[in-house]
N, C-alpha and C positions, 0 to 999 in steps of 0.2 A: 844510564840507560834504563828506561822504565819497562817493567814486565807487564804482560797482559794477563790479568788475573781472572780468566773466565774458563779455565780448562777443566777437563775431566768432570767429576760429579758436580762441580759448582754450576756448570752450564745446564746440566740436566735438572738440577734443583730449581733453577730459574724457570725452566720449561714447566716443571711439575707444578710449581706454584700457580702459573697461568692455566695449567692443565688444559693441558689440552682438553608487514603490519598485520599481526594475527588478530583473530576475533577476540574481543574483550567483553566480558559481561559487565553491564552497568550496575554496580552494587550501590544502591541508594538506601537500602534498609536491610535489616537482619530479621528474616522471617521465622527462624527456628533456633533451637539451642545449638544445633550443629553449625548453623551460620555464625552465631555469636562466637562459638569456640574457634571456628576457622578464622574469623576476622581478628579475634584477640591474639591468636598465634601469629598471624601475619604482621600485625601492628607491632608487637613486641619483638618479633624477628627483625624487623627493620631497625628498631631501636638498638638491638644487640649487635647486628651485623653492619650497621651503617658506616661506622668508621673504618672497619676492615675493608668494606667494598670500596670506599672512597680512596683508600691508600693502595690497595692491591690492584684495582682496576682503573685507577686514575679517573675517578668519577667525581664531578662537582655539579654545581647548580646549572651549569651551561649544557651538560650532556646527560644528566640523570634521566631525562625523558627517553633518550635513545637507548640507554642501558635497560630501562624497563621494557621498551619495545623489544629489545633483544631477548629478555627473559621470556616474554610471551611467545616470541617466535621459537625460542629453544624448546619450550614445552610442546609447541605444536609439531615439532619435528621429531618427537620421541620415537616414532616408528619409521622415520625416513632416514635410513642409515646412509644413504648416498649424500644427501644434503648435510646431514650431521657431520660426515667425514670432511666435507668441504669446509664447513665452519671450523672444525678442529684445525685444519690446515691454515685457514685465515687467522685463527687465534695464535697459533704457534709462530707463523710468519710475522704477525703484528708484534708479538713479544720480542722476537729477534730484532726487529727494527726499532722498537721503542725502548727496549731495556738493554739487550745485549750489545748492540752496536754502539749506543752511547757509552757503555762501560769500556768497550775497546778503545773508543776515541779518547776518553778521558785518561785511560791508563797509558796509551801510547803517545798522545799528542799534548796532554796536559790541559790546564785551564785555558779558557779562551780559544777553544778548538777552531781552527780554520780549515783543517783537513779532515776527511772522513773516509772510513772504509766504505765499500760499495755494497749496498743491499742487493743490487742486481747480480753482481758476481757471486756473492756469498750464497744467495738463495738458489741461483742456477746450479752451482756446484753441489750444494746440499741435495738438490733433487737428483742429480746424476748419481751420487753415492747411494742414495736410498734405492734407486732403481737398479743399481748394480752396473751402471754404464761405466766405461773406461774414463779415468781421470789421469791427469799428467803429474800427479804428486802423491807420493806414498803417505800413509798416516804418520809414520815416523818422521819423515821430512817435514810434514805440515806442523806437527807438534813442536819440533825443534825450532822451526822458523817463527812460530808464534812467540816462543819464549826468548828468542835472541834478536828479534827484529829491531833494527835501529831506524827511527823515523828520518834521520838525516841522510842516511846512506842507502837504506833499503828501497826495494821496488814495491810500491803500494799494491799493485795488482797481485803480486806474489802473496802478500799478507791476506788480501781478500780471498784468494784461492785457498790458502791454508786454513782460514777460518771455516770456509764452507766444507772442506774435507773433514776437519775435526768434528764439526757439528753433525755432519751426516753419519760419520762412523759412530759417534756417541749415540745417536738415535737408534742405530742398528744394534749396537752392543748391548744396550739396556732394553731392547725390544720396546722402545719408548712409544712408538706410534700405536702399537697394538695394546700395550698395557696401560699407559698413562692417558693416551688420547682416545682409547677405546674404539679404534678403527680396525675392522676386520680386513683380512688380506685382500679380499675382492674389491674393497673400497679405497685402497691406498691411492689409486689414480685420482680419485675425487679429493682425497686429502691433499695430494700434490697440486691439484687444480687450485685449491685455496692458497697454497704457498705461492703459486705462480701469479695469482691475482695481486698478492701483496708485492711481488717482485716488479710487476709491470704497472701498478696503479699507485696513486697517492691515497693512502688511507688516513683521512682526517680524524680529529678527535671524536666527531659524532659517529662516524661509521665504526671507529675503533670501539667506542662505548657499546654500540649495538652488538658487535662481535663478542665483546666481553660478556654481555648479557646472555647471549645464546649459550656460551660455555658455562656461565654460572648456573643457568637453569638446568643444564644437563649433568654437570659434575657435582653440584652442591645442592641446589634447591630440591631436586627430585628425591635425593637421599634423605634430606632433612624432613621432607613431608612424611616419609615412611617412619622416621624416628618419632616424629610428633604423634603419629597415629599410635605407636606403641606406648608412648608416655601418657598421652592425654585421652586416648580412646580405649586402648586395651582390646578386649574381646567384644565390646559393645558396638556392633556394626551399624547401629542406627545413628551414631554420632561420628561417622568417619569424616576426617578433615577434608573439606572441599578445596582443592588447589586453586580454583578460580576465585573463590571468596578470599582465601588466604593471600593470593597474589594481589588482589585489589587493595587489601589492607596494607600489604607490603609496599605497594606503589604509593599509597597515601602517606605512609610513614617516611619513606625514603625521599619523597618530594616535599615533605612538610606541608602537605595539603590538608584541608579540613577532613577530619576522620569521624566515623560513626561511634567510636568509643574513645574515652581518654585512656592514657596508658595505665592509670590506676584501675579503671574499670576492666581493662583487658587483663591485667594481672589477677583480678578477683575472679574473672571467668575461668582463667586457666587453673587457678588454685582449686576452684570448685570441681572442675573436671578431673584434676589430679586426685582429689579426695574421693570422687566417685569410682575411679579406676582402682584405687587402693581398697575401697569398700567391697568392690566386686571380687577383687583378687583374694582378699583375706576374709571373705564372708564366713568361711568355715572356722577360722580362728575366732572371729567375733562371736559366732553362734556357740562355739565350745565354751568360751568364757562366760557368756550369758547363762548358759545352762548350768555350768558349775556354780555360779553365784546364786542362781535360783534354788538349787538343791542345798547349797551350803547354808543359805539364809534360814532354812526351815529347822536347823538344828538348835536345840535348847541352849547350847553353849555359845551361840553366835549372837552378837548384838549388831544392829544395823542402824546407821545414822541417816539423816535426811538426804545426804548427798549420795547415798548408796554404798558408802564405806562399810565394810564388815570387819569385826574384830573379835578375837577370843582372848580372854585374860588367862595367861599361863601362871604368872606370878604377879601379885599386886604389891607394888612398892609403896613406901611411906614418905618419900621425899617430895620436893616441890615439882610443880608442873611448869614446863617451859612456855614462854611466849613465842609468837611467830618470829620475833626479831632476835631471839636467842640463838647462840651456837650450842649445839649438843654433841655429846660424845656417846657413840652407840656401837654395839655389835649387831650384825644382822646377817641374814641369809635370804636371798631372793630366788624364787622359783616360778616357773610357768605352771599352769594348772595341770600339766601332765607330769609334774614332778621334776622337770629338768632344772637344775641349779645353774643360774647364769651369773651369780655374784655372791661372794661370801667373805665377810671380814673374819669370820671364825676360821675359815681355811687359811687366810693370810696370817692369822695369829696376831692381828693388830686392830684395835678399834678405829673407827672413823669419826672425824669431826666435820660438821658442816652447819651453816646457818639454816634454820628451818624455813625461812622465806626464799631459799635458793634451791629447793628440791621439788620433786613432783608433788602435786596437790594432795594426793592421798597421804603422803608422809607428813606434810605440813599439818593436815587436819588431825591425823592419828596421834602424833607425838605430843600435841598440845593437850590431849586427853590423858596422857600417861603421866605417872609420877616417877621420879627418879627411883631406880631399883626395880621397876616393873619389867616384865617380859610378856610381850603380846605376840599373837599371830594376827596379821592384818591381811585383808583380802580386798584388792582394788579393782573396780571396773576399769576398762581401758581409758575412759575419759578422766580418771583420777591418776592414771599411770602415764604411759608415754603416748597415749592417744592414737591417732591415725598414722603417725610417723613411725612408731616403734623406736628402737634404739640399736643402731648398728645392725650386725648380723645375728645378735643374740636374742633380741626381743622383737618378734614380728609386730607389724602394725595391728592395732585392735586387740592386743593381748591383755587379758585380765591377769593380774599378778598376785602372788602370795609372798609375804615377808614375815619372817620371825625376827623380832626386834627386841633387844635389851637396851633400855635407856640407862646408861651408866652415870651420866652427870650432865649438868648444865655448866658450860664453860663460861666463866666470868671474864 
C-alpha cells in the first residue's frame, strides 16, 4: 500500500514556494543613465531568473506573455489589498490543483493514473476549515486516513475530505495566509474568493501563468527592485531604478525579444554603477589615502615612481633583483594608513612565498626594484593595491596601503 507523502511541513513548503492588462510603457530608447541602468538590471535579471521562473512557475514559450502580463498586473495592484488577496487565493488554489493533487494521485494510484482526488471537495473543505465552520472529520482522523488509505478498498470521497481538512488546519497552524500570502485578516474573504474561483472554474495554463506572474511581482520582483537600488544606486537618488524600464527589459529578456542592450553591455553598465556606489560610499577612505600619500611623498626619504608607488629604503641588500616571473620568499607586514595591521608574516613567525606576477600590482612593481637582503617600506595608492573592491572585511575599497617588506630570497 502506497503512502501519501504530502503531509505536515511538506505541504506548507510547497505552498510557500508558490507563495502565496495593465498599462505598459513603450520602451524604445534609453534617454538617461538611470534608464540604462534600469534596463541593464532588468535584462540581466531575466537571464539570471529565467530558468527558475520556467521551472517554478511552469512557464514556457507558449505562456510567457501571459506571465509577463501578470507581472505588470501584480505591480499595478500594489496598493489594492482586496484584489491582491484574491490573487493570493488564486495562486494557492492553482498550486494545490497543479502540484499537490498530482502528487497525491501519483502516490496513491501510481503511474498511469486513472483515478483522481477531487479539487472541488478538497478546496471546499479547505475553505470551511479556514473560516472555522463545522466539518465532519477531526484533524487526527484526517491525518490517519491519509496515511492508511487503500485505493482498492477505501472510499475516495473520504480521502478528498481528509486532504481538505489537513490542508486547512496546516494553513491555520502556520498562520500561512497572513504570513506567507501576506493577506490581512479583513481580506481573507477575498483570498477565499480566489480559492473558490479555482474550485469552480477550469484554470488553463495561460490563466495560470498570469496568476503566477501576479504573485511573482508581489512576492519577488518588488523586493528585488529594492535590493537593486541598495546595490547599484545607494544614496544617489538621481539614479533610482525605474521599475517600468526594468520590467520592459525583463520582458524582452524572458521572451528572447530584440533588446536595447546586449547582455555584455548590460553587465558593463551594472559594473560601472556598482563602482560609483562604492566610490560614493568609501569617498572618505579614498580621500584619506590620497592625502596621506600626498603628504608622505614630500618627505626626503620617500621615492616615487611613475605609477604613483612610493617607497623608503630601510636596508639596502646586495643580492639579485627578481623578475616578474620569479617566486620570492619574503617577510612582510601590511597596514592601513591609520596604522591598523591587517596581515603580518612576522606575527605568524613564517615567511611567505609567492610568484611576483600573482600579487597586487604595487608588490609586483616594488619587489622587482629590490635586491635580495633589502628591507623597504612601500606605500601603495588604492589602484596599485586592492582597488575599488577592497579585500574581505579587513581592507576597505579604495584603501591606500603600507607594507614593510623584507626580500629574503628568490626561490629557484
